[in-house]
N, C-alpha and C positions, 0 to 999 in steps of 0.2 A: 699226536703221538710224539714223545720226546724221550731221548735217552742220553746219558752222559757216557762217552766212550773215550779211551785214550788213543792218541795217534802214536803209531809204532813205526820204527825203522823197518823198511822192506827193501832190501838191496840198496840201491843208491837213492831210492825215493822214500815216501812215507805211505802208510796204509791205515785205513780205518775199517774196523770190522763192525758191520751192522748187526744189531741184535735181531733175533727172529721176529719179534713183535714189530720192530720198525720196518723190516723188509716186507713183512706180510701187509702192513698198513699201506706201504707204498706200492704194493703189487710187484715187488722185485723177487727174483729167484736166481739161483746159481746160473751163471753164464748170460744173464741179461745184459745187453749192451746199454750203457748209460752215457749221458752227456754230463760233463763236469764243467761248471762255469763259476766265475767269481763276480759278485756285485758288491762293491764296497769291501767290507770285511767279511762278507758272507760267502760260503762255499755252497753251491747248489748242485745237487746230484739228482738227475731225473732220467727216466727212460729215454733213450735216443729215438728220434723219429725214424721209422723204417726207411731205408734208402730205396728209391724207385729204380727198378732195373731199366737199362737201356734196351732198345729193340734188339741190338746185337747180342746182349746178354740173354734176353728171352729166347731168341732163336737158337742160341748155343745150348740152352737147357732143354729144347724141344726134343723129345724122343718119340718117333712115330710108333714104336712098339708099345710104349707106355700110354701115349695120348691118342691112340686109335688110327694112326696113319693119315691118309688123306682126309681133309676136312670138308671138301666140297664134292658132292656127287652130281654127275651130269645126268640129266633125264629124270623121268618120273620114278619115284620110289614107292609110292603108295597110291592112294585114291585122291591125289591132288586134282583140283579143277584146272582145266586147260584154259 
């Protein structure tokens, strides 16, 4: 998929508007985080790899009400073999 588009002034920078066909072909949608890099004279735009959360960030996001409270139950719960 290829499309010719104009680079426009956007504040102090420049912006490129992707056509819907190009965005769809690349799997991009509004608010998709992308990585922009330059190789030689080529500008490459691709979806950014999702950032892995740290343990501290994961624990900060834990909500016992939402995630079921305690995760470990002591003692037998059902018909487990002893």
